[in-house]
C-alpha positions as CSV (number, residue, x, y, z in Angstrom):
1,X,0.0,-0.1,-0.1
2,X,1.5,3.4,-1.0
3,X,0.9,6.7,1.3
4,X,-2.0,7.8,-1.0
5,X,-3.6,4.4,-0.4
6,X,-3.0,5.2,3.0
7,X,-4.3,8.4,3.5
8,X,-7.7,7.0,1.7
9,X,-7.6,3.9,4.0
10,X,-7.5,6.2,7.0
11,X,-9.9,8.5,5.8
12,X,-12.4,6.0,5.0
13,X,-11.7,4.5,8.7
14,X,-12.6,7.8,10.6
15,X,-15.6,8.2,8.3
16,X,-16.6,4.9,9.6
17,X,-16.5,5.6,13.4
18,X,-18.0,9.6,12.5
19,X,-21.0,7.9,11.4
20,X,-21.2,5.5,14.5
21,X,-20.4,8.2,16.8
22,X,-22.2,11.4,15.3
23,X,-22.9,12.3,19.3
24,X,-18.7,13.0,19.8
25,X,-18.6,14.6,15.9
26,X,-20.8,17.5,17.5
27,X,-17.7,18.6,19.6
28,X,-15.3,20.5,17.8
29,X,-12.1,19.4,19.0
30,X,-12.7,15.7,18.2
31,X,-12.7,16.9,14.4
32,X,-9.8,18.7,14.9
33,X,-7.9,16.3,16.3
34,X,-8.7,13.5,12.9
35,X,-7.9,16.4,11.0
36,X,-4.5,16.8,12.2
37,X,-4.1,13.3,12.5
38,X,-5.0,12.4,8.9
39,X,-2.7,15.3,7.8
40,X,0.4,14.1,9.7
41,X,-0.4,10.6,8.6
42,X,-0.2,12.2,4.6
43,X,2.8,14.1,5.3
44,X,4.9,11.1,7.0
45,X,4.2,9.3,3.6
46,X,4.6,11.7,1.4
47,X,8.6,11.6,3.1
48,X,9.0,7.9,2.7
49,X,11.4,7.3,-0.4
50,X,9.8,5.4,-3.1
51,X,10.1,1.8,-3.7
52,X,11.2,0.6,-7.0
53,X,9.7,-2.5,-8.4
54,X,11.3,-4.2,-11.4
55,X,9.5,-3.5,-15.2
56,X,7.3,-7.0,-15.8
57,X,8.8,-6.4,-19.4
58,X,12.4,-6.6,-18.3
59,X,14.8,-9.0,-20.1
60,X,16.2,-11.9,-17.3
61,X,18.2,-15.4,-18.1
62,X,15.5,-17.5,-18.2
63,X,16.9,-20.9,-18.8
64,X,20.7,-22.7,-18.6
65,X,21.4,-25.2,-21.5
66,X,24.2,-27.4,-20.5
67,X,26.2,-28.8,-23.6
68,X,28.7,-31.7,-22.4
69,X,32.4,-31.3,-23.3
70,X,35.2,-28.6,-22.3
71,X,36.8,-25.8,-24.7
72,X,36.5,-22.4,-25.3
73,X,33.6,-21.1,-27.6
74,X,33.1,-17.6,-29.7
75,X,30.3,-16.9,-31.8
76,X,26.6,-18.0,-32.4
77,X,24.4,-18.0,-35.0
78,X,20.9,-18.6,-35.3
79,X,19.1,-19.9,-38.8
80,X,16.0,-18.8,-38.5
81,X,14.3,-20.6,-41.2
82,X,15.2,-24.0,-40.1
83,X,15.4,-23.4,-36.1
84,X,19.0,-23.9,-35.7
85,X,21.0,-22.7,-33.5
86,X,24.8,-22.8,-34.1
87,X,27.1,-22.5,-31.3
88,X,30.8,-22.5,-31.6
89,X,32.3,-24.6,-29.1
90,X,36.4,-26.1,-28.8
91,X,37.0,-28.4,-32.2
92,X,33.4,-28.4,-33.0
93,X,30.3,-26.8,-33.6
94,X,27.3,-27.4,-31.5
95,X,23.5,-27.2,-33.2
96,X,20.4,-27.2,-30.9
97,X,16.8,-26.8,-31.6
98,X,16.7,-22.9,-31.1
99,X,12.7,-23.1,-29.6
100,X,13.5,-26.8,-27.4
101,X,17.2,-26.3,-26.4
102,X,17.6,-29.8,-27.5
103,X,20.8,-30.3,-29.0
104,X,20.3,-32.3,-32.3
105,X,23.8,-32.8,-33.6
106,X,27.4,-31.4,-34.2
107,X,29.7,-30.4,-36.9
108,X,33.5,-31.9,-36.0
109,X,36.9,-31.3,-36.8
110,X,36.7,-27.6,-37.0
111,X,39.7,-27.0,-34.9
112,X,39.7,-23.3,-33.6
113,X,36.0,-22.4,-34.5
114,X,34.8,-18.6,-34.3
115,X,32.1,-18.2,-36.1
116,X,29.1,-19.9,-38.4
117,X,27.7,-18.0,-41.1
118,X,24.3,-19.2,-43.0
119,X,23.6,-19.1,-46.9
120,X,20.1,-20.6,-46.4
121,X,18.7,-20.3,-50.0
122,X,21.9,-22.3,-51.2
123,X,21.4,-25.0,-47.9
124,X,25.1,-24.1,-46.9
125,X,26.6,-22.8,-43.4
126,X,30.2,-21.8,-43.2
127,X,32.8,-22.4,-40.6
128,X,35.8,-20.2,-39.4
129,X,38.6,-22.2,-38.3
130,X,41.5,-20.2,-36.8
131,X,43.3,-23.5,-36.1
132,X,43.9,-24.5,-39.8
133,X,43.2,-21.3,-41.4
134,X,40.2,-22.5,-43.3
135,X,36.7,-22.3,-43.7
136,X,34.5,-25.5,-43.3
137,X,31.0,-25.5,-45.5
138,X,28.9,-28.3,-44.8
139,X,25.2,-28.8,-45.6
140,X,22.5,-27.2,-43.2
141,X,19.9,-30.1,-43.4
142,X,22.4,-33.3,-43.1
143,X,25.4,-31.2,-41.2
144,X,28.2,-33.2,-43.1
145,X,30.9,-31.0,-44.6
146,X,30.9,-30.2,-48.4
147,X,34.2,-29.1,-48.8
148,X,37.2,-27.1,-46.7
149,X,38.3,-24.0,-48.3
150,X,41.5,-22.4,-47.4
151,X,41.5,-18.8,-46.4
152,X,44.0,-16.3,-44.7
153,X,45.6,-17.2,-41.1
154,X,43.4,-17.4,-38.3
155,X,39.9,-16.7,-39.7
156,X,37.6,-15.7,-37.0
157,X,34.6,-13.6,-37.9
158,X,32.5,-14.4,-40.9
159,X,29.4,-13.7,-42.6
160,X,27.3,-14.1,-45.4
161,X,26.7,-11.2,-48.0
162,X,23.3,-11.6,-49.7
163,X,23.9,-9.0,-52.5
164,X,26.7,-11.2,-53.8
165,X,26.5,-14.7,-52.4
166,X,29.7,-14.9,-51.1
167,X,31.0,-15.6,-47.4
168,X,33.3,-13.1,-46.0
169,X,36.2,-14.7,-43.8
170,X,37.9,-11.7,-41.5
171,X,41.4,-12.9,-41.1
172,X,42.9,-11.7,-38.1
173,X,46.4,-13.3,-38.9
174,X,46.7,-11.9,-41.6
175,X,44.8,-8.4,-41.9
176,X,42.7,-9.5,-44.9
177,X,39.3,-10.9,-45.7
178,X,39.0,-13.8,-47.9
179,X,35.5,-14.0,-50.3
180,X,34.2,-17.2,-51.0
181,X,31.5,-17.9,-53.7
182,X,28.9,-19.2,-51.9
183,X,27.7,-21.7,-54.1
184,X,30.6,-23.2,-55.7
185,X,33.0,-23.0,-52.4
186,X,35.6,-21.1,-54.8
187,X,37.7,-18.3,-53.4
188,X,36.4,-15.1,-55.0
189,X,39.5,-12.9,-53.9
190,X,41.1,-11.6,-51.1
191,X,40.8,-7.9,-49.5
192,X,43.4,-6.4,-47.6
193,X,42.5,-4.8,-45.0
194,X,45.7,-2.7,-43.2
195,X,45.1,-3.7,-39.7
196,X,43.3,-6.2,-37.5
197,X,39.4,-6.7,-38.3
198,X,36.7,-8.0,-35.5
199,X,33.5,-8.3,-36.7
200,X,31.5,-7.4,-39.4
201,X,27.7,-6.9,-41.4
202,X,26.6,-6.4,-44.7
203,X,23.9,-4.1,-45.9
204,X,22.4,-6.7,-48.2
205,X,23.0,-3.9,-51.1
206,X,26.5,-4.6,-52.3
207,X,28.7,-3.1,-49.3
208,X,29.7,-5.0,-46.1
209,X,31.3,-3.5,-43.2
210,X,34.3,-4.3,-40.4
211,X,35.6,-3.3,-37.5
212,X,39.5,-2.9,-37.5
213,X,39.6,-2.9,-32.8
214,X,43.1,-2.1,-33.5
215,X,43.2,1.4,-35.1
216,X,39.8,2.4,-34.7
217,X,38.3,1.9,-37.9
218,X,35.2,0.8,-39.8
219,X,36.2,-0.4,-43.5
220,X,33.4,0.2,-46.3
221,X,34.1,-2.9,-48.7
222,X,32.1,-3.3,-52.3
223,X,31.6,-7.3,-51.8
224,X,31.4,-7.4,-55.9
225,X,34.5,-5.1,-56.5
226,X,36.0,-6.3,-52.9
227,X,38.0,-3.3,-52.8
228,X,38.0,-1.0,-49.6
229,X,36.2,2.5,-50.8
230,X,35.9,4.1,-47.1
231,X,38.3,3.5,-43.9
232,X,36.2,5.6,-41.5
233,X,37.4,6.8,-37.9
234,X,35.1,6.1,-35.1
235,X,36.2,8.3,-32.4
236,X,35.1,8.9,-29.5
237,X,34.6,5.5,-29.7
238,X,38.0,3.4,-29.2
239,X,38.6,-0.2,-30.1
240,X,35.6,-1.1,-32.2
241,X,34.8,-5.1,-31.3
242,X,31.3,-5.6,-32.5
243,X,28.6,-4.6,-35.2
244,X,25.5,-4.8,-36.1
245,X,23.2,-3.1,-39.0
246,X,19.7,-1.6,-39.0
247,X,19.6,-1.4,-42.5
248,X,16.4,0.4,-43.0
249,X,17.9,3.5,-41.9
250,X,21.6,2.9,-43.0
251,X,22.8,2.9,-39.4
252,X,25.5,0.9,-37.4
253,X,25.6,0.1,-34.0
254,X,29.5,0.0,-33.3
255,X,30.1,-2.5,-29.9
256,X,33.5,-0.3,-28.2
257,X,35.9,-1.3,-25.5
258,X,36.1,1.9,-24.1
259,X,32.6,1.3,-23.0
260,X,30.6,2.9,-25.5
261,X,28.0,2.1,-28.4
262,X,28.4,4.0,-31.2
263,X,25.8,4.9,-33.8
264,X,27.3,5.7,-37.3
265,X,25.9,6.6,-40.7
266,X,26.2,4.0,-42.9
267,X,26.4,6.3,-46.3
268,X,28.7,8.8,-44.7
269,X,30.9,7.3,-41.6
270,X,29.8,10.3,-39.3
271,X,29.6,9.2,-36.2
272,X,25.6,9.9,-34.6
273,X,26.0,9.4,-30.6
274,X,27.4,7.1,-28.1
275,X,25.9,5.8,-25.1
276,X,27.0,3.9,-22.6
277,X,27.7,-0.1,-22.0
278,X,29.0,-2.9,-20.1
279,X,32.9,-3.6,-20.2
280,X,34.4,-5.7,-22.6
281,X,31.9,-6.4,-25.2
282,X,31.7,-8.6,-27.5
283,X,28.5,-8.6,-29.7
284,X,26.0,-6.6,-30.8
285,X,22.8,-7.3,-32.0
286,X,19.9,-5.4,-33.4
287,X,16.0,-6.1,-33.5
288,X,14.5,-5.0,-36.1
289,X,11.1,-5.3,-35.1
290,X,11.4,-4.3,-31.3
291,X,14.1,-1.5,-32.1
292,X,16.3,-2.4,-29.2
293,X,19.8,-2.9,-29.7
294,X,21.9,-5.6,-27.4
295,X,25.8,-5.6,-26.0
296,X,26.8,-8.5,-24.4
297,X,29.7,-7.6,-22.1
298,X,32.4,-10.0,-20.5
299,X,31.6,-8.3,-17.2
300,X,28.6,-10.4,-16.9
301,X,25.8,-7.7,-18.6
302,X,23.7,-7.0,-21.2
303,X,23.3,-3.1,-22.5
304,X,19.7,-2.6,-24.3
305,X,19.4,0.4,-26.3
306,X,16.4,1.7,-27.6
307,X,16.2,3.5,-31.4
308,X,13.5,6.0,-30.7
309,X,14.6,7.5,-34.4
310,X,17.3,7.0,-36.5
311,X,19.5,10.2,-35.1
312,X,17.9,9.5,-31.2
313,X,19.0,7.0,-28.4
314,X,18.1,5.9,-25.1
315,X,19.7,3.2,-22.8
316,X,16.6,1.2,-21.7
317,X,18.0,-1.3,-19.0
318,X,21.6,-3.3,-17.8
319,X,20.6,-6.8,-18.0
320,X,22.3,-9.2,-15.2
321,X,23.9,-12.7,-17.1
322,X,27.5,-14.2,-16.4
323,X,30.8,-13.4,-16.3
324,X,32.5,-14.7,-19.4
325,X,29.1,-14.3,-21.5
326,X,30.0,-12.3,-24.2
327,X,29.1,-13.4,-27.7
328,X,25.3,-13.8,-28.5
329,X,23.3,-14.2,-31.4
330,X,19.5,-13.0,-31.2
331,X,16.3,-15.3,-33.0
332,X,14.4,-12.2,-34.6
333,X,11.2,-14.4,-34.6
334,X,11.0,-14.9,-30.7
335,X,13.1,-12.2,-29.7
336,X,15.2,-14.6,-27.6
337,X,18.5,-13.4,-27.1
338,X,21.5,-16.5,-26.8
339,X,24.7,-16.3,-25.1
340,X,27.4,-18.5,-24.7
341,X,29.3,-19.2,-21.2
342,X,30.9,-21.5,-18.4
343,X,30.5,-22.1,-14.8
344,X,32.5,-24.3,-12.6
345,X,33.8,-25.6,-16.1
346,X,30.0,-26.9,-17.0
347,X,29.8,-25.0,-20.7
348,X,26.2,-23.7,-21.0
349,X,24.0,-21.4,-23.2
350,X,22.0,-18.8,-21.5
351,X,18.4,-17.9,-23.0
352,X,17.6,-14.2,-22.1
353,X,14.2,-13.1,-22.7
354,X,11.2,-10.8,-21.3
């Protein structure tokens, strides 16, 4: 019961007392005492601090999916059409039913796996293998390997560009990107980046964007010509490590190790604004329907930011997860988030939703 409700209840109680004691009510001093009592209660309640209650629509960890085996982890990817979740885990990719959370298979012998790219219309998936400097191509239905393609040194982030039907593997050991024709599995060319790449995003119109974390730059790459068209500084964002894109509004969202998220115009490279986020961000995701941007941070939080308009943003909440849960995938259909971490040597996937 809050202060106002308490006062109203008190007024009601006194009214009932008054009705039962009409004779006493004729006494002016009693009425004065009753009035003073109610006023005192109201003043007391107004001085009490407000008790904050968490909003019912907040995000939280609702499930933990344990996965057997040891080894490190990196990116996760959701195949929304097939309802599968791909999870990098040591020397293989774990494949889960995205709705039930059950493990339905794996893609073995992907040594030092970092990322998984999905080309749904071609029925193919692509895994970047950091230790062997290769990309494994696999069948999305059977999960069986189709081919293995050589890349630059230590491929890390990997994305599919729908405009060219090419897969781009970003090589951390050789500061380059290997472009692979998704249908044939042949290397289409190599892009010299001039710095250490981190995550990337495709706009669907023939351009791919990539963070250079060590240089604090964003590169705009022509995915047809395989040339770097622009090199944009990200200041005041330093060390951009994650990226998501709003294709409709031409906005890039950069998660930066300087504990800010930067919003960049994808056509001009202008940094529109920055907002505070948690420490050690490693993944950013944009929900096109809810207009929410999620930044997963290694400290054990997710910073949720709302897009109020293409140029205006606000921090909505900070969701508590678990330490080292810094990589993340978003299911656009259910608006759930999936994060990898480990507790007491148990590897697991966290499910986060409202």
